[in-house]
Backbone as a chain_set.jsonl record, in Angstrom:
{"seq": "XXXXXXXXXXXXXXXXXXXXXXXXXXXXXXXXXXXXXXXXXXXXXXXXXXXXXXXXXXXXXXXXXXXXXXXXXXXXXXXXXXXXXXXXXXXXXXXXXXXXXXXXXXXXXXXXXXXXXXXXXXXXXXXXXXXXXXXXXXXXXXX", "coords": {"N": [[-106.367, -11.003, -79.839], [-107.144, -8.907, -82.547], [-105.235, -7.766, -85.335], [-104.498, -4.369, -86.325], [-105.392, -2.273, -89.17], [-102.948, -1.864, -90.428], [-101.477, -4.089, -89.918], [-100.224, -4.316, -87.481], [-100.419, -4.701, -83.942], [-101.977, -2.322, -82.203], [-102.509, -0.492, -79.385], [-103.804, 1.948, -77.368], [-103.981, 2.839, -74.155], [-106.196, 4.505, -71.823], [-104.729, 5.718, -69.665], [-102.208, 5.934, -70.812], [-102.698, 7.717, -72.896], [-103.36, 9.992, -71.375], [-100.882, 10.465, -70.174], [-99.328, 11.097, -72.433], [-100.609, 13.46, -73.25], [-100.087, 15.109, -71.032], [-97.302, 15.316, -71.246], [-97.162, 16.753, -73.638], [-98.357, 19.174, -72.876], [-96.492, 20.042, -70.983], [-94.306, 20.337, -72.651], [-95.193, 22.393, -74.26], [-94.963, 24.617, -72.683], [-92.357, 25.397, -72.885], [-90.35, 27.924, -74.324], [-90.655, 28.88, -77.753], [-88.098, 28.588, -80.206], [-86.342, 31.208, -81.995], [-86.197, 32.069, -85.529], [-83.638, 32.206, -87.888], [-83.67, 34.178, -90.61], [-81.982, 34.244, -92.841], [-80.746, 31.76, -93.284], [-82.774, 30.086, -92.739], [-83.041, 28.586, -90.35], [-83.818, 27.717, -86.979], [-82.63, 29.72, -84.29], [-80.992, 30.376, -81.171], [-81.905, 33.122, -79.353], [-83.038, 36.553, -79.215], [-83.395, 38.276, -81.335], [-85.251, 40.132, -83.535], [-85.47, 40.869, -86.587], [-87.008, 43.231, -88.171], [-89.433, 41.815, -88.225], [-88.895, 39.459, -89.586], [-88.376, 37.046, -88.34], [-90.832, 36.32, -87.213], [-92.227, 36.118, -89.596], [-90.909, 33.963, -90.869], [-91.488, 31.898, -89.029], [-94.253, 31.855, -89.317], [-94.438, 31.039, -91.956], [-93.393, 28.465, -91.707], [-95.393, 27.398, -90.083], [-97.605, 27.512, -91.83], [-96.734, 25.74, -93.803], [-96.663, 23.399, -92.285], [-99.4, 23.148, -91.596], [-100.548, 22.838, -94.141], [-99.346, 20.424, -94.952], [-100.392, 18.652, -93.035], [-103.145, 18.757, -93.598], [-103.089, 17.726, -96.197], [-102.133, 15.151, -95.682], [-104.212, 14.093, -94.142], [-106.174, 13.784, -96.05], [-105.203, 11.805, -97.64], [-105.245, 8.365, -98.251], [-104.07, 5.831, -95.984], [-102.565, 3.752, -97.178], [-101.592, 5.002, -99.424], [-99.641, 6.856, -98.886], [-96.702, 8.851, -99.312], [-93.296, 7.716, -99.431], [-91.023, 8.533, -96.95], [-87.824, 10.107, -96.546], [-84.873, 9.194, -94.602], [-83.816, 11.445, -92.196], [-80.852, 13.224, -91.696], [-79.17, 13.676, -88.538], [-78.443, 16.524, -88.057], [-77.278, 19.716, -86.757], [-78.772, 21.786, -87.814], [-81.12, 20.495, -88.774], [-82.147, 19.473, -86.385], [-82.698, 21.865, -85.105], [-84.763, 22.88, -86.684], [-86.714, 20.964, -86.151], [-87.065, 21.481, -83.419], [-88.268, 23.963, -83.642], [-90.659, 23.312, -84.9], [-91.957, 21.63, -83.063], [-93.425, 23.027, -80.864], [-95.52, 24.023, -82.371], [-96.986, 21.808, -83.033], [-98.412, 21.105, -80.789], [-101.034, 22.23, -80.438], [-102.462, 20.947, -82.458], [-102.189, 18.241, -81.711], [-103.392, 18.177, -79.191], [-106.02, 18.589, -79.885], [-106.603, 16.31, -81.171], [-108.629, 13.484, -81.76], [-108.513, 10.72, -81.95], [-106.422, 7.8, -82.512], [-105.88, 7.519, -85.257], [-106.158, 10.115, -86.235], [-104.115, 11.363, -84.81], [-101.952, 10.02, -85.917], [-102.071, 11.012, -88.557], [-101.45, 13.677, -88.066], [-98.82, 13.528, -87.064], [-97.465, 12.276, -89.212], [-97.922, 14.206, -91.151], [-96.433, 16.281, -90.019], [-93.876, 15.239, -90.32], [-93.712, 15.237, -93.109], [-93.878, 18.001, -93.54], [-91.488, 18.803, -92.306], [-89.624, 17.636, -94.059], [-90.159, 19.171, -96.347], [-89.475, 21.745, -95.463], [-86.715, 21.582, -94.87], [-85.798, 20.846, -97.301], [-85.521, 18.207, -98.147], [-85.474, 15.414, -100.349], [-88.386, 13.858, -101.364], [-89.496, 10.633, -101.885], [-90.977, 9.359, -104.889], [-92.256, 7.034, -104.836], [-94.727, 4.996, -103.224], [-95.64, 4.428, -99.842], [-96.28, 1.262, -98.713], [-98.532, -0.572, -96.915], [-99.012, -3.744, -95.8], [-101.711, -5.977, -95.205]], "CA": [[-106.571, -9.665, -80.357], [-106.978, -8.818, -83.996], [-104.331, -6.68, -85.71], [-105.109, -3.208, -86.957], [-105.359, -2.295, -90.633], [-101.587, -1.882, -90.953], [-100.836, -5.35, -89.602], [-99.614, -4.294, -86.161], [-101.327, -4.576, -82.822], [-101.783, -1.005, -81.621], [-103.496, -0.238, -78.355], [-103.458, 3.034, -76.467], [-104.837, 2.829, -72.988], [-106.498, 5.877, -71.367], [-103.646, 6.299, -68.86], [-101.12, 6.255, -71.739], [-103.103, 8.949, -73.585], [-103.215, 11.09, -70.41], [-99.461, 10.72, -70.018], [-98.87, 11.791, -73.636], [-101.144, 14.827, -73.215], [-99.33, 15.853, -70.024], [-95.991, 15.622, -71.828], [-97.335, 17.81, -74.637], [-98.587, 20.429, -72.152], [-95.218, 20.419, -70.405], [-93.454, 20.769, -73.756], [-95.713, 23.65, -74.787], [-94.519, 25.698, -71.808], [-91.02, 25.81, -73.277], [-90.45, 28.953, -75.36], [-90.284, 28.482, -79.111], [-86.891, 29.271, -80.665], [-86.488, 32.121, -83.12], [-85.688, 31.539, -86.785], [-82.755, 33.086, -88.628], [-84.265, 34.224, -91.943], [-81.023, 34.089, -93.927], [-80.506, 30.355, -93.564], [-84.017, 29.381, -92.444], [-82.935, 27.635, -89.244], [-84.046, 28.356, -85.687], [-81.448, 30.041, -83.513], [-81.296, 30.855, -79.834], [-81.718, 34.555, -79.299], [-84.286, 37.3, -79.279], [-83.329, 39.303, -82.365], [-86.362, 40.082, -84.474], [-85.125, 41.848, -87.61], [-88.139, 43.713, -88.961], [-90.497, 40.819, -88.336], [-88.546, 38.303, -90.421], [-88.494, 35.837, -87.523], [-92.261, 35.99, -87.176], [-92.611, 35.722, -90.949], [-90.392, 32.609, -91.092], [-92.284, 30.973, -88.222], [-95.577, 31.75, -89.929], [-94.263, 30.222, -93.155], [-93.271, 27.086, -91.229], [-96.717, 26.99, -89.611], [-98.477, 27.256, -92.982], [-96.244, 24.496, -94.412], [-97.131, 22.322, -91.413], [-100.852, 23.01, -91.746], [-100.797, 22.299, -95.482], [-98.937, 19.013, -94.963], [-101.343, 17.886, -92.222], [-104.393, 18.64, -94.366], [-102.818, 16.816, -97.312], [-102.009, 13.799, -95.128], [-105.542, 13.635, -93.718], [-106.986, 13.425, -97.213], [-104.548, 10.703, -98.348], [-105.389, 7.074, -97.562], [-102.846, 5.325, -95.353], [-101.772, 2.933, -98.103], [-101.089, 5.819, -100.535], [-98.712, 7.888, -98.419], [-95.371, 8.83, -99.912], [-92.202, 7.222, -98.6], [-90.217, 9.65, -96.473], [-86.409, 9.75, -96.376], [-84.28, 9.363, -93.276], [-83.249, 12.785, -92.078], [-79.639, 13.208, -90.879], [-79.284, 14.401, -87.275], [-77.547, 17.68, -88.045], [-77.734, 20.798, -85.881], [-79.804, 22.531, -88.532], [-82.361, 19.723, -88.791], [-82.67, 19.442, -85.017], [-83.244, 23.188, -84.811], [-86.063, 22.971, -87.358], [-87.628, 20.117, -85.372], [-87.389, 22.217, -82.19], [-89.191, 25.044, -83.983], [-91.959, 22.727, -85.251], [-92.58, 20.948, -81.928], [-94.487, 23.783, -80.187], [-96.655, 24.199, -83.281], [-97.75, 20.557, -83.059], [-99.178, 20.916, -79.557], [-102.459, 22.528, -80.623], [-103.05, 19.887, -83.281], [-102.228, 16.982, -80.965], [-104.385, 18.277, -78.12], [-107.351, 18.503, -80.484], [-106.732, 14.992, -81.794], [-109.684, 12.686, -81.13], [-108.207, 9.29, -81.942], [-105.078, 7.436, -82.954], [-105.743, 7.779, -86.701], [-105.942, 11.546, -86.415], [-102.773, 11.628, -84.294], [-101.039, 9.507, -86.937], [-102.066, 11.97, -89.666], [-100.747, 14.882, -87.627], [-97.381, 13.252, -86.975], [-96.938, 12.05, -90.558], [-97.928, 15.527, -91.781], [-95.29, 17.027, -89.484], [-92.678, 14.695, -90.967], [-93.731, 15.753, -94.483], [-93.542, 19.424, -93.449], [-90.053, 18.884, -92.021], [-88.916, 17.353, -95.317], [-90.317, 20.324, -97.24], [-88.758, 22.901, -94.925], [-85.257, 21.413, -94.992], [-85.479, 20.57, -98.697], [-85.216, 16.79, -98.383], [-86.199, 14.848, -101.484], [-89.381, 12.856, -100.985], [-89.612, 9.607, -102.921], [-92.247, 9.323, -105.613], [-92.884, 5.748, -104.534], [-95.715, 5.063, -102.156], [-95.464, 3.503, -98.728], [-97.306, 0.226, -98.834], [-98.744, -1.349, -95.702], [-99.692, -4.986, -96.148], [-102.539, -6.475, -94.096]], "C": [[-106.335, -9.642, -81.858], [-106.072, -7.64, -84.333], [-105.097, -5.535, -86.356], [-104.923, -3.294, -88.469], [-103.941, -2.335, -91.194], [-100.814, -3.131, -90.549], [-100.187, -5.41, -88.232], [-100.695, -4.172, -85.099], [-101.052, -3.243, -82.141], [-102.899, -0.762, -80.621], [-103.01, 0.902, -77.48], [-104.464, 3.037, -75.334], [-105.083, 4.26, -72.531], [-105.368, 6.496, -70.545], [-102.446, 6.667, -69.734], [-101.442, 7.55, -72.487], [-102.954, 10.153, -72.651], [-101.746, 11.468, -70.251], [-98.912, 11.484, -71.234], [-99.357, 13.232, -73.661], [-100.401, 15.684, -72.198], [-97.945, 16.223, -70.545], [-96.095, 16.763, -72.835], [-97.567, 19.155, -73.951], [-97.281, 20.947, -71.555], [-94.297, 20.977, -71.49], [-93.891, 22.131, -74.283], [-95.238, 24.835, -73.955], [-93.133, 26.195, -72.168], [-91.137, 26.842, -74.389], [-89.976, 28.433, -76.714], [-89.033, 29.24, -79.534], [-87.201, 30.203, -81.829], [-85.877, 31.504, -84.366], [-84.837, 32.589, -87.467], [-83.195, 33.059, -90.09], [-83.257, 33.963, -93.058], [-80.767, 32.632, -94.275], [-81.693, 29.477, -93.2], [-83.841, 28.291, -91.39], [-83.194, 28.37, -87.934], [-82.72, 28.59, -84.959], [-81.884, 30.498, -82.134], [-80.971, 32.33, -79.8], [-83.049, 35.251, -79.461], [-84.259, 38.384, -80.341], [-84.452, 39.099, -83.369], [-86.13, 41.185, -85.495], [-86.328, 42.156, -88.477], [-89.213, 42.656, -89.183], [-90.151, 39.61, -89.174], [-88.663, 37.002, -89.645], [-89.942, 35.386, -87.49], [-92.738, 35.513, -88.542], [-92.142, 34.298, -91.254], [-91.178, 31.578, -90.293], [-93.679, 30.786, -88.814], [-95.516, 30.914, -91.207], [-94.129, 28.744, -92.776], [-94.63, 26.555, -90.777], [-97.648, 26.688, -90.786], [-98.043, 25.994, -93.727], [-96.725, 23.297, -93.613], [-98.625, 22.08, -91.599], [-101.216, 22.392, -93.095], [-100.468, 20.807, -95.549], [-99.903, 18.144, -94.161], [-102.652, 17.698, -92.974], [-104.236, 17.674, -95.532], [-102.762, 15.364, -96.826], [-103.363, 13.248, -94.715], [-106.381, 13.167, -94.9], [-106.387, 12.276, -98.022], [-104.759, 9.405, -97.584], [-104.035, 6.567, -97.069], [-101.964, 4.569, -96.341], [-101.184, 3.735, -99.263], [-100.134, 6.927, -100.095], [-97.347, 7.718, -99.072], [-94.349, 8.298, -98.919], [-91.314, 8.406, -98.221], [-88.767, 9.207, -96.274], [-85.995, 9.82, -94.91], [-83.603, 10.725, -93.262], [-81.994, 12.704, -91.205], [-79.803, 14.075, -89.628], [-78.266, 15.536, -87.204], [-78.107, 18.74, -87.093], [-78.879, 21.56, -86.528], [-81.134, 21.794, -88.484], [-82.981, 19.632, -87.402], [-83.301, 20.774, -84.643], [-84.61, 23.371, -85.467], [-87.097, 22.141, -86.609], [-88.033, 20.834, -84.09], [-88.346, 23.366, -82.465], [-90.586, 24.506, -84.304], [-92.689, 22.138, -84.044], [-93.666, 21.76, -81.225], [-95.724, 24.001, -81.068], [-97.554, 22.97, -83.293], [-98.692, 20.409, -81.875], [-100.664, 21.147, -79.773], [-103.15, 21.457, -81.456], [-103.214, 18.598, -82.481], [-103.238, 17.025, -79.823], [-105.801, 18.154, -78.658], [-107.612, 17.144, -81.124], [-107.728, 14.137, -81.02], [-109.34, 11.216, -81.042], [-106.814, 9.049, -82.524], [-104.862, 7.713, -84.441], [-105.463, 9.254, -86.965], [-104.547, 11.948, -85.918], [-101.721, 11.171, -85.299], [-100.942, 10.479, -88.112], [-101.295, 13.233, -89.303], [-99.238, 14.648, -87.617], [-96.755, 12.995, -88.342], [-96.893, 13.376, -91.321], [-96.769, 16.384, -91.303], [-93.987, 16.542, -90.11], [-92.581, 15.182, -92.414], [-93.33, 17.227, -94.484], [-92.052, 19.611, -93.182], [-89.244, 18.651, -93.293], [-88.997, 18.538, -96.268], [-89.489, 21.508, -96.764], [-87.252, 22.762, -95.12], [-84.832, 21.065, -96.412], [-85.089, 19.138, -98.985], [-86.059, 16.275, -99.54], [-87.124, 13.748, -100.993], [-89.558, 11.907, -102.154], [-90.967, 9.684, -103.609], [-92.949, 7.997, -105.433], [-93.838, 5.91, -103.37], [-95.361, 4.069, -101.081], [-96.599, 2.505, -98.798], [-97.369, -0.561, -97.538], [-99.539, -2.58, -96.072], [-100.489, -5.488, -94.964], [-102.008, -7.755, -93.498]], "O": [[-105.421, -10.293, -82.364], [-106.143, -6.608, -83.667], [-106.202, -5.716, -86.867], [-104.366, -4.264, -88.982], [-103.741, -2.792, -92.32], [-99.615, -3.223, -90.812], [-99.651, -6.451, -87.852], [-101.759, -3.603, -85.343], [-99.984, -3.062, -81.557], [-104.081, -0.818, -80.962], [-101.92, 0.829, -76.912], [-105.662, 3.22, -75.55], [-104.274, 5.144, -72.813], [-105.074, 7.681, -70.706], [-101.736, 7.623, -69.422], [-100.561, 8.386, -72.689], [-102.481, 11.209, -73.07], [-101.405, 12.649, -70.199], [-98.119, 12.412, -71.075], [-98.612, 14.132, -74.047], [-100.114, 16.851, -72.462], [-97.47, 17.333, -70.304], [-95.227, 17.635, -72.886], [-97.032, 20.171, -74.394], [-96.996, 22.143, -71.614], [-93.597, 21.966, -71.273], [-93.057, 22.933, -74.704], [-95.124, 25.945, -74.474], [-92.765, 27.308, -71.795], [-91.938, 26.665, -75.307], [-89.026, 27.655, -76.804], [-88.917, 30.431, -79.245], [-88.181, 30.02, -82.551], [-85.128, 30.531, -84.279], [-85.259, 33.737, -87.612], [-83.101, 32.018, -90.741], [-83.647, 33.499, -94.129], [-80.589, 32.301, -95.447], [-81.627, 28.255, -93.337], [-84.412, 27.207, -91.508], [-82.822, 29.536, -87.8], [-81.812, 27.76, -85.012], [-83.013, 30.954, -81.95], [-79.874, 32.738, -80.181], [-84.058, 34.631, -79.799], [-85.037, 39.334, -80.256], [-84.584, 38.034, -83.972], [-86.554, 42.322, -85.283], [-86.629, 41.418, -89.415], [-89.835, 42.624, -90.245], [-91.03, 38.796, -89.456], [-89.008, 35.967, -90.215], [-90.244, 34.213, -87.711], [-93.563, 34.603, -88.63], [-92.891, 33.511, -91.833], [-91.502, 30.508, -90.807], [-94.217, 29.679, -88.808], [-96.446, 30.163, -91.502], [-94.686, 27.875, -93.447], [-94.978, 25.407, -91.052], [-98.4, 25.714, -90.743], [-98.889, 25.255, -94.231], [-97.146, 22.293, -94.187], [-99.06, 20.938, -91.742], [-102.088, 21.527, -93.174], [-101.219, 20.024, -96.13], [-100.202, 17.019, -94.563], [-103.209, 16.6, -92.987], [-105.142, 16.893, -95.824], [-103.282, 14.462, -97.483], [-103.637, 12.064, -94.914], [-107.202, 12.26, -94.765], [-106.998, 11.82, -98.989], [-104.481, 9.347, -96.387], [-102.995, 6.844, -97.667], [-100.744, 4.733, -96.335], [-100.361, 3.211, -100.014], [-99.853, 7.842, -100.869], [-96.898, 6.604, -99.347], [-94.527, 8.42, -97.707], [-90.906, 9.185, -99.082], [-88.509, 8.069, -95.881], [-86.679, 10.427, -94.086], [-82.907, 11.1, -94.206], [-82.053, 12.177, -90.094], [-80.497, 15.092, -89.661], [-77.343, 15.506, -86.39], [-79.263, 18.667, -86.678], [-79.843, 21.934, -85.859], [-82.166, 22.396, -88.187], [-84.202, 19.705, -87.258], [-84.317, 20.814, -83.948], [-85.514, 23.953, -84.867], [-88.239, 22.573, -86.451], [-89.203, 20.807, -83.707], [-89.156, 23.71, -81.605], [-91.585, 25.165, -84.014], [-93.92, 22.146, -84.008], [-94.753, 21.227, -81.001], [-96.837, 24.146, -80.562], [-98.755, 23.082, -83.537], [-99.669, 19.664, -81.951], [-101.48, 20.337, -79.333], [-104.298, 21.101, -81.187], [-104.251, 17.939, -82.561], [-103.873, 16.014, -79.521], [-106.689, 17.665, -77.96], [-108.726, 16.868, -81.568], [-107.686, 14.069, -79.791], [-109.826, 10.524, -80.147], [-106.132, 9.975, -82.963], [-103.766, 8.105, -84.84], [-104.637, 9.6, -87.81], [-103.881, 12.777, -86.537], [-100.718, 11.853, -85.509], [-99.846, 10.74, -88.609], [-100.574, 13.791, -90.131], [-98.473, 15.479, -88.106], [-95.64, 13.445, -88.607], [-95.938, 13.64, -92.052], [-96.184, 17.132, -92.086], [-93.097, 17.342, -90.398], [-91.492, 15.504, -92.889], [-92.539, 17.657, -95.322], [-91.423, 20.489, -93.773], [-88.292, 19.38, -93.572], [-88.012, 18.875, -96.925], [-88.87, 22.199, -97.573], [-86.585, 23.726, -95.497], [-83.637, 20.994, -96.701], [-84.396, 18.872, -99.968], [-87.22, 16.655, -99.69], [-86.7, 12.826, -100.296], [-89.75, 12.343, -103.289], [-91.974, 10.029, -102.991], [-94.104, 7.843, -105.828], [-93.746, 6.879, -102.616], [-94.841, 2.991, -101.367], [-97.762, 2.889, -98.93], [-96.374, -1.149, -97.113], [-100.641, -2.463, -96.61], [-100.009, -5.437, -93.831], [-102.599, -8.29, -92.56]]}, "num_chains": 1, "name": "protein.A"}
């Protein structure tokens, strides 16, 4: 087998893709957490103070969409290097808020390259939302 463009052997079989899609559908059924507007982190609860929760979620969605579109237009070898994100309660809550938003993008994904762009875009969006510094260096994949 010949390696892919990034030097790794990547193969997704149809049954593996079906399993991933089923997991995404199952995950989508879980209710999305609300977002506390004062500290911009998702919280468990149903308090919607004058639409601020919906506004924060919409802001997160637009950040996600912008990052995905930016990632799709950037060649793989020119992607920015992303930092490691600490596993704090706040960061996990933001990830839990972003996960349901990813379902529609991932279900519409046609191939592995598009799925990769969606997931990398989600990681970029997470960094922007939590305020993590993104390196100005580029990630370099050697053939």
